C-alpha positions as CSV (number, residue, x, y, z in Angstrom):
1,M,-25.0,10.6,24.1
2,T,-27.7,9.0,25.1
3,Q,-28.8,9.2,29.0
4,S,-27.3,5.5,29.8
5,G,-23.8,7.2,28.7
6,A,-24.1,5.1,25.3
7,V,-22.2,6.2,22.4
8,Q,-24.5,6.6,19.5
9,L,-23.9,6.1,16.1
10,A,-25.9,7.7,13.2
11,T,-24.6,6.7,10.0
12,S,-24.9,4.1,6.9
13,I,-21.9,3.0,6.7
14,E,-22.1,-0.6,6.0
15,C,-17.9,-1.3,7.4
16,V,-15.2,0.2,8.7
17,L,-11.7,-1.7,7.7
18,F,-8.5,-0.4,9.9
19,D,-4.8,-0.3,9.0
20,L,-3.0,-1.9,12.2
21,D,0.3,-0.4,13.4
22,G,-0.4,3.7,13.6
23,T,-3.8,3.7,12.9
24,L,-6.1,1.6,15.1
25,I,-2.7,0.4,17.8
26,D,-0.1,2.4,18.7
27,T,2.4,-0.5,18.3
28,A,5.7,1.5,18.6
29,E,7.2,0.8,21.7
30,D,7.9,-2.9,21.1
31,F,9.4,-2.3,17.9
32,H,11.7,0.7,19.8
33,I,12.3,-1.9,22.6
34,A,13.1,-4.7,20.0
35,V,14.9,-2.4,17.5
36,N,17.3,-1.3,20.8
37,K,17.8,-4.5,22.0
38,L,19.2,-5.3,18.3
39,L,21.5,-2.0,18.4
40,A,23.0,-3.4,22.0
41,K,23.6,-6.6,20.9
42,N,25.9,-5.6,18.2
43,D,27.2,-3.3,20.5
44,T,25.6,0.3,19.0
45,D,24.1,3.1,20.2
46,P,20.3,3.6,20.6
47,I,17.9,5.3,18.7
48,S,15.1,6.8,20.0
49,S,11.5,6.1,20.0
50,Q,10.3,9.3,18.3
51,L,13.0,8.1,15.4
52,I,11.5,4.9,15.5
53,R,7.8,6.3,14.8
54,Q,8.8,8.2,12.0
55,T,9.9,5.1,10.1
56,V,8.1,1.9,12.3
57,S,4.9,2.3,9.0
58,D,7.5,1.3,6.1
59,G,8.6,-1.9,7.9
60,A,11.4,-3.7,10.0
61,R,13.4,-3.6,6.7
62,A,13.0,0.1,6.8
63,L,14.0,0.0,10.5
64,V,17.7,-2.0,10.1
65,K,18.6,0.7,7.5
66,L,18.1,3.8,9.8
67,A,19.1,2.0,13.2
68,F,22.3,0.6,11.2
69,S,22.7,3.0,8.2
70,I,22.8,0.2,5.6
71,E,21.5,-0.8,2.4
72,E,19.5,-4.1,1.7
73,S,22.6,-4.7,-0.2
74,D,24.4,-5.0,3.0
75,P,25.4,-8.5,3.2
76,H,24.6,-8.2,7.0
77,F,21.2,-6.7,6.0
78,D,19.3,-9.6,5.9
79,E,21.4,-11.9,8.8
80,L,20.0,-8.1,11.6
81,N,16.6,-7.7,10.1
82,Q,15.5,-11.7,10.7
83,Q,17.3,-11.1,14.1
84,L,14.7,-7.8,14.3
85,L,11.6,-9.8,13.5
86,E,12.9,-12.5,16.5
87,L,13.5,-9.9,19.1
88,Y,9.7,-7.9,18.2
89,F,8.3,-11.7,18.1
90,V,9.2,-12.0,21.4
91,E,7.9,-8.5,22.7
92,L,4.8,-9.4,21.6
93,E,4.6,-11.9,24.3
94,N,4.3,-9.2,26.8
95,T,3.5,-6.5,24.6
96,Q,3.3,-2.4,25.2
97,S,1.1,-2.0,22.4
98,V,-2.8,-0.1,23.5
99,L,-5.4,0.7,21.0
100,Y,-5.4,4.7,20.4
101,P,-7.5,6.7,22.5
102,G,-11.0,6.4,21.5
103,M,-10.7,3.4,19.7
104,D,-12.1,1.0,21.8
105,M,-15.3,2.8,22.4
106,L,-15.5,3.3,18.7
107,L,-15.2,-0.7,18.6
108,T,-17.5,-1.1,20.9
109,T,-19.9,1.1,19.0
110,L,-19.2,-0.6,15.3
111,E,-20.5,-4.0,17.3
112,K,-23.3,-2.4,19.6
113,H,-25.0,-1.1,15.8
114,G,-24.3,-4.3,14.4
115,V,-21.1,-2.8,11.5
116,P,-18.6,-5.4,11.4
117,W,-15.0,-3.8,11.3
118,G,-11.4,-5.8,10.1
119,I,-8.5,-5.4,10.0
120,V,-6.4,-4.8,6.5
121,T,-2.4,-4.9,7.1
122,N,1.1,-4.9,5.0
123,K,2.2,-6.5,8.9
124,P,2.9,-10.8,8.3
125,E,-0.1,-12.9,10.4
126,K,2.1,-14.3,12.1
127,Y,2.6,-11.0,14.6
128,S,-0.4,-9.6,14.0
129,T,-2.6,-12.3,15.4
130,L,-0.6,-12.5,18.5
131,L,-0.8,-9.3,19.1
132,L,-4.3,-9.0,18.6
133,D,-4.9,-11.8,20.4
134,K,-2.8,-10.8,23.5
135,L,-4.9,-7.3,22.8
136,G,-7.7,-9.3,23.2
137,L,-9.0,-8.5,20.1
138,L,-8.3,-11.2,17.6
139,T,-12.3,-12.9,18.1
140,R,-13.4,-9.1,17.8
141,C,-12.0,-8.2,14.2
142,K,-14.7,-10.4,11.6
143,S,-11.7,-10.3,8.8
144,L,-8.5,-9.9,8.6
145,V,-6.0,-9.4,5.6
146,C,-2.4,-9.6,5.9
147,P,0.5,-10.0,3.1
148,D,0.3,-14.1,3.8
149,H,-2.9,-14.2,2.1
150,V,-3.0,-12.2,-1.2
151,S,-0.6,-11.9,-4.2
152,E,0.1,-8.1,-4.4
153,R,0.3,-5.5,-1.2
154,K,-1.3,-2.0,-0.1
155,P,-1.4,0.2,-2.1
156,H,-3.2,-2.9,-4.6
157,P,-6.7,-2.6,-4.0
158,E,-6.5,-6.5,-3.5
159,P,-6.6,-6.4,0.0
160,I,-8.9,-4.3,1.0
161,L,-11.1,-6.0,-1.0
162,L,-10.7,-9.4,-0.4
163,A,-11.7,-7.7,3.2
164,C,-15.1,-6.2,1.7
165,Q,-15.6,-9.8,0.0
166,Q,-15.0,-11.9,3.1
167,L,-17.7,-9.5,5.3
168,G,-19.9,-9.4,2.8
169,V,-20.1,-5.9,1.8
170,G,-20.0,-4.0,-0.5
171,T,-17.5,-0.5,-1.1
172,E,-19.6,2.1,-1.3
173,R,-20.2,2.4,1.6
174,T,-16.9,1.0,3.5
175,V,-14.0,3.3,5.2
176,Y,-10.9,2.7,5.1
177,L,-8.4,4.0,8.1
178,G,-4.5,4.4,7.5
179,D,-1.6,6.4,8.4
180,H,0.6,6.4,5.8
181,L,0.6,7.8,1.7
182,R,-0.3,3.6,0.5
183,D,-3.0,3.8,2.9
184,I,-5.2,6.2,1.2
185,Q,-3.9,5.1,-2.4
186,A,-5.4,1.2,-2.0
187,A,-8.9,2.9,-0.7
188,K,-8.3,5.0,-3.5
189,N,-7.9,1.5,-5.9
190,A,-10.3,-0.2,-4.1
191,D,-13.1,2.2,-4.2
192,V,-14.1,2.9,-0.2
193,I,-14.1,5.6,1.6
194,A,-10.1,6.4,2.2
195,I,-9.3,8.1,5.7
196,A,-6.5,9.4,7.0
197,A,-5.2,8.7,10.2
198,A,-2.9,12.1,10.9
199,Y,-1.5,11.1,14.4
200,G,-0.2,8.6,12.9
201,Y,3.3,6.9,12.3
202,L,4.5,9.7,10.1
203,T,7.6,10.6,8.5
204,E,9.4,13.6,9.3
205,G,7.8,16.3,6.8
206,S,4.7,14.2,5.3
207,K,2.1,16.5,4.4
208,V,-1.1,14.5,5.1
209,E,-3.3,16.9,2.7
210,E,-1.4,16.0,-0.5
211,W,-2.2,12.6,-0.1
212,Y,-6.0,13.7,-1.4
213,A,-8.2,11.6,1.2
214,D,-11.6,12.0,1.5
215,F,-11.7,13.2,5.3
216,I,-8.3,13.8,7.5
217,L,-8.7,12.4,11.5
218,A,-6.2,15.1,13.3
219,K,-7.6,12.7,16.0
220,P,-8.4,9.4,17.0
221,D,-11.4,10.3,19.4
222,Q,-13.0,11.9,16.5
223,A,-14.1,8.9,15.1
224,I,-16.9,8.3,15.8
225,S,-18.3,11.8,15.7
226,L,-16.3,11.9,11.3
227,L,-18.8,8.5,10.5
228,N,-21.5,10.2,11.9
229,L,-21.4,12.7,9.4
230,L,-21.3,9.8,6.5
231,K,-24.7,9.2,5.5
232,F,-26.4,7.9,1.9
233,A,-29.8,7.6,0.5
């Protein structure tokens, strides 16, 4: 840090891209509330926040499977999934989601040094834009790529490559952070630097070291220090 307390960014990275849920923002509590409201509506016992955290990265359909112990072939599955999405959208109006510790400083530092940042997520645009707007991040985010914008989702490289195109950067000096194996696969497939967010929504028994990410970030507030290691000739 400088005498003024400002954090310095000594890297030649051109762009930083983030997965959304479990990487940039801790969104689990909104899902936890929505799932338990749906369970109560169906006279079923609530489930713990920990179970939600271990499943949320796989999306709403996975949460329905978890909450009701059913498969997608169940005749009530689609209706329950739609109800969950509606409840979740309502929760976003008064979101409990927060940036992970250190992430606001990271974003501010990137902006100060003219390094654009964006989000590449499998979360549909309807929910992503509302969440980011509520947290004051929508206008700061220079690229938001959701499934609505591409023909292929992660782990396909298309979403990351689209973000790079929108930001006018190449892949060699672009970083992607994600808390799921598919995020690392997408980064590798797009030929960008892959950083595994080991603090995120990992499923029980996940072995992050077996994802073969370029780097593993144990804590979100260590991100700036890690980026400062990335220098190019």
